[in-house]
N, C-alpha and C positions, 0 to 999 in steps of 0.2 A: 532580669532582676527588677522588682517593682520598687516604688518609692518607699514602701514600708521596709523592704529589705535593706535599704541604705540607711536605716536609722533616722528617718525623717530629714535626710539631706536634700530631697527633691526641691522643696521650696527655697532652700538656701542657694542651691545651684541655679535656680531660675532667677533669683534676685541678683546673684553675682553676674549672670549672663546679661541681664538687662542693664546692670550698672556698667559692665564693660562696654556694652553697645553705646550707652549714653556718653561714656568717656571718650570713645573713638570719634563719635560725632562732634563732641566739643573740641577735640584735638584738631579735627579737620577744619573747624571754623576758626580756631585761634591757635595756630601751630606754635607760636612763640611762647604761649602760656606754659606748656609742659616743660620746654627747655629752661625757661626762667625758674620754674618750680624746682627742677633738678639742681640748678646752680644754687638756689637758696638753701636747699636741704644739705648740699655738700658744704656750703659755708657754715651753716649752723652746727652741723654734726662733726665737721673735721677741721675747719679753719679756726673757729672761735676757741676750741680747746687749746690749740697751739699758741694762740695769742695770750690766753689767760694763764696757761701753765708754762710758758716760755719754752716751747719746743720739746726737747728731749729731757727736760729736767726730771720727769717722772719715769724715765725708762730704767732699764737695768744698769748697775754701776759700770760694768765694762763698756756698755754701749754709750754711756754718757761721756766716758773718757775719749772714745774714738771719734765721736761726732762733735761738730762745732755748733754752738748756739749762735744763731744769726741775730743781728739787731732787728728792731721793729720794722725799719724801712725795707731792707732786703727781704725780710720774711713776708711782708705784705706784697712786695713785687713778685716773689716766687709763687705765693698763693694765687695772686691774680693771673699769672701766666699759666698756672695749672687749671684753674677753675673757669675763668671767663671763656676760653675757647669752647667749653661745653655748650654755649649758647647756639653754636652752629654745627653741633655734632651730627645732626640729621641731614642738614642741607649740604654741608661740606665736610663729610666725615673724615676724609683723608687729610684735609688741611688741618682740621681740629686735632686729629691724632698726631700729626707731625709737630705742631706747635707745642702740644703738651709733652710729647716725648723729648723734644729739645730742652724744655724747661726742666723736665725730670732728670735728664742726664746732667745738665748744668748744676742742678741742686745737689745731686749726690757726688758730683765732682768736687763741690765745695765742702762736702762733708756734712751737709745739713739733712735732717730728716723731718718730714712734715706729714701729718695725717692726710693732708690734701692730695697725697700721692695716689689715693683711690681714684682720682680723676683719670689717670692713665688707663686703668682697667675699664672704666666706664667708656672712655674713648675707643678702646679696642673692641668692646662689645658693640658700640654704635657702628664702627666700621664694618664689623662682620654682618650686622643687620641691615645697614643702609648703603654701604659702599659697594664698589665694584669688586667682584671676587678675585680678579687678577692682582689687585692691590694687597690682598691678604698675605701672600708670602713675604713681601717686603716688610709689611708691618710686623709679622712674626719674627723676622730676622732682627728688626730693631728692638722688639721686646726681649728677645733672648740676650742681645748685647746689653740692654739696660739691666736685666735681671742679674747677669754675670757681674756687672759693675757693683750692684747693690750687695750681692753675696760676697764679693771681694772686700767691700768696705766694712762689712760686719763679720768678716772671717775670724778676727781676733776675739770676738765675743761669743760667737756660735760657730758650729761647724759649717764650713762653706758649702758642703754638699747637702746638709740638712736645709740650710737657707735656700739654696738653689732649687731643691726639690719642692719646698713650700711655695716659692715664688712662681716657678714654672707651672705648678699645679693650679695656682690662682689664675695665671695667664690662660691655661687650657680651659678652665671653667668659664672664664669670661668669653673666650672665643667660641666654645661649644654652645653656650647659651644663646649667643647672637645668631649662630648658624642654624640652630634648631628652630628658633622663632622665625627666622627668615624662610627656611624651607617649609615650615608649617603654614606660614602666610601664603607662600607660593602655591602650596597644595590647595588651600582653601580658595584662593583666587581661581585656580584651574577648575575646581569643582563648581564654583559659581558660574564661571564662563560656560562650562559644559551644560549646567542646568539651564542657563539662558539660551544656549544654542538648541538644546532639546525642546525647550518651550517654543522657540521660533519654528523649529521643524514640525512640532505638533500642530501649531497654528497653520502652517503651510499645508500640511496633510489634510487638516480639516477643511481649509478653503478649497483645496483641490478636490476633495471628496464632494463638497457642496457643489462645486462647478460641474463635476461629472454627473452628479445626480440631477442637477438642473437641466443639463443637456439631455439626459435620458428622458426626463419627464417632458421636456420640450418636444422631443421626437415622438413620444407617445401621444401627446396632445395634438401635434400636427397631423399624425397619421389618423387618429380617431376623428378629429373635427374636420380635417380637410377632406377625407374620403366621404364621410357621411353628408357633409354639406354639398359636395359635388353631386352626390346621388340625389339629394333633396332638390337642388337647383334644377337638375335635369328633369326630374319628375314634375316639378312645378311648371317648367316650360311646356312639357308635354301635356300636362293637365290643362293649362291655359289654352293651348292650341285645340285640344279636343273638346272643350266646353261647348263650342257652337256646333261642331260636326258630330261628335259622339259623346253625349253627356255621361254615358255609363263608363267610358274610358277615363273621363275626368274624375268621376267618383273613385275609380280604381286607383288613379294616380294619388288622390288625396289619402286613400287608405295606405298605400305604400309609403307615402311621406310620413304618415303617423308611425308606421312600423319602424322605418329607418330612424326617425327622431327618437323613439323610445330605445332603440338599440344603442344609438349614440349616447343617450342619457345614461343608460346602464354602464357603458364603458367608461364614461366620464366619472361616474360615481365610484367605479372600481379604482381608477387612477387616483382620484382625490382622496379616497378612503385610505390608500397607502400613505399619503402625505399627512393625513390628519393625525394629530397626537393621540396616542392610545389613552383611553379613560382609565379610571382607577381599577375597574373590574374588567376582566377579559370579556364577560358577557356583553358589555356595553360597547365593545369595539365595532368597527365597520364590518359589514358582511362582505367578504371578498369572494369573487368568482375566479375560476381558473383563467390563466392567460390563453389567448387564442393559439391554436396549433394548425398544422397543415390540414387536418381533417375539417377545420372550419372554413377553409378556402372555398369549398363548394357553396356554403351559405353566402359567402362574400360574392361569388360569381352570380348567384341568383339575384342578389340585390342589384348588381350592375345590369343584369339582363332586364330587370324590371324597369330600369331607367331608359332602355332603348337599345344599347349595343348588343350584338350577338357575341357570345363568349364561348369559345371551344376550349375545354379544360381537360388535360390528361396528365397522368402521373406515371412514373416508372420506378420500380425498385421498392424496397421495404421501407416505408415511411415511419412505421410504429417504433422502430429501434432508434430513431434519431433522438438526439438530446433535445430536451424541452427548449433550451435557449436557441438552438438552431431552428427549431420549428417556429418559434416566435419570430425570429429574424426573417425567415422565409415568408411568413404570413405578412409581416409589415412591408417587406419589399414588394410583394405582389399587390398589396393594398395601395401603396403609393403609386405603383405603375398604373393600376386601373384608374386611380383618381386622376392622374395626369391624362389618361386617355379620355375620360369624361370631360375634362376641362378644355382640352386642346383639339381632340378629334370629334367631339360632339356625340350625339346619340346614334347617328346613322353611320356606324362603323362596325367592323368585325375584328374581334380580338382572338388571337391564338395564344393560349397559355399552356406552358408545359413545365413540370417539375420532375426531374429525373435524378435518381441516385446512381452514380457511376463510381465504383470503387470507393475512394476516399473523398469524393467531391459530390456536392449537391448543386446541380445546374438548374437555373431558373431562367425562363425565356418568356417575355411578354411582347407580342408584336401586334400592332393594329394596322388597318388599311388606310388610316388617315381620314380626314373629313371629306364629305361628298361635295361641300361647297368650297368657297375660297378659304385657303389655309390661313389660320391666324398667325400674325407675325411672331416669330420666336422672340422670347424675352431672355433676360439674363438667367443664369442657372439659379434655381430657387433652393429653398431649404429642403425640399423633398428629395432631390437627387443627392444633395450633401448628406442628408440623413441616411439614405440607402447605403451610400459608400461607408459611412461611419459604422453602421450596423454590420456590413459585410466585413469590414476590417477587424472587427472583434473576433472573427473566426478565420482570419488569414485570407479572406476572399477579396474579390474585386467586383465592381459594377461598371458596366459600359452602357452608354445610351447614345442613340443617334438616329437620323432619318434613314429610311430605306429607299431603294431605287424606285418603288411604285408610289412614293409620297406618304408612306406611313411612318411609323415610329417604332423602334425596336429597343428593348431593354434586356440585357443579359447580365446575370449575376452568377457568381461561382463562390460557394462556401466550402472551406476545407473541413472535412469531418474527422473527428478523432474517435477511436474505438472506445466504447463504454465498457468499463470493467471495474472490479473492486479495487480499492486502494490497498497497496502493500502495507 
């Protein structure tokens, strides 16, 4: 239903909602103001007429005979006992109800009738709204007793059962109104709490996704930059050594450095292009190239061979049926292992690389013969090995690395393969 279908009530509802919100904020800031206003309204509407008209003087003739007109002093005292406790009806609802009920029963026991008796129903409403729920049965029992007393006092003027029905209906209305508002407020509070909790969970998911993406990008940058820089450094060292003895080999090293640098630059552009925000039109977005796969490991090995080490590479099994994510993981693990070989074993080493598919596992093994000169002191576990383990863990796999008996280094990784098929 649109605003027009409601007969133009939309703006009115909006203004009422804003007014109610301002009223609640003002009540929180000055809680005594509303209670004082309630007392003033009750005094003006119900107490002053009793004082000006002398109580029951304007009631039915039979009722005037049965009820006693009280002097001014007792009337004021009874009115004060009925009305003033409303000042703490929200802070001490049970105490306010008890005082008002006691004054009410005393008043009707004396045979006096006052319009200020409305305070008892206001107190019951406040108890249902603000008090503790286990107190309500006791309050209801007191109300039934008080209403029976009133019905008995007026039974000579009106039917006792008619009076009792009217009085108990009023009690039920006051009680129901308080409970409905109470439950509605509890429901709204629950919805606000749930909305706040969902917002917190959304922020947490967003931060977790951001952290996961940062870790993924960090691994990609580490693999790309680390490997290519290791190759470039090795080629630069070889070129500097060959400058005096074999200038043509130095020129060849510079050419390979340029090729490796351009390859690294292309991969960096691909990774950074994914992070860059998309432009307004799809045509202006970054040009993306496919992620490396197992078939690209041959090119990777060629680049490592150009830096000096001998690399023997073999595969076994059907590689084309592997999931693209598995192939990328295998490529990055091999890349990191070869990078570590260049950094720690140097250029005068032999590397044996094998990638084999066996049933539901992909096994990767990279082993080098170690450096020909003095071994470099081992350092703490770096980001590369941690990154390999994180990548393997995504596919339920493991990575182990350690020295071999002949002084080399061995890296073994196992990835769990899942069959590729259509979704049900």
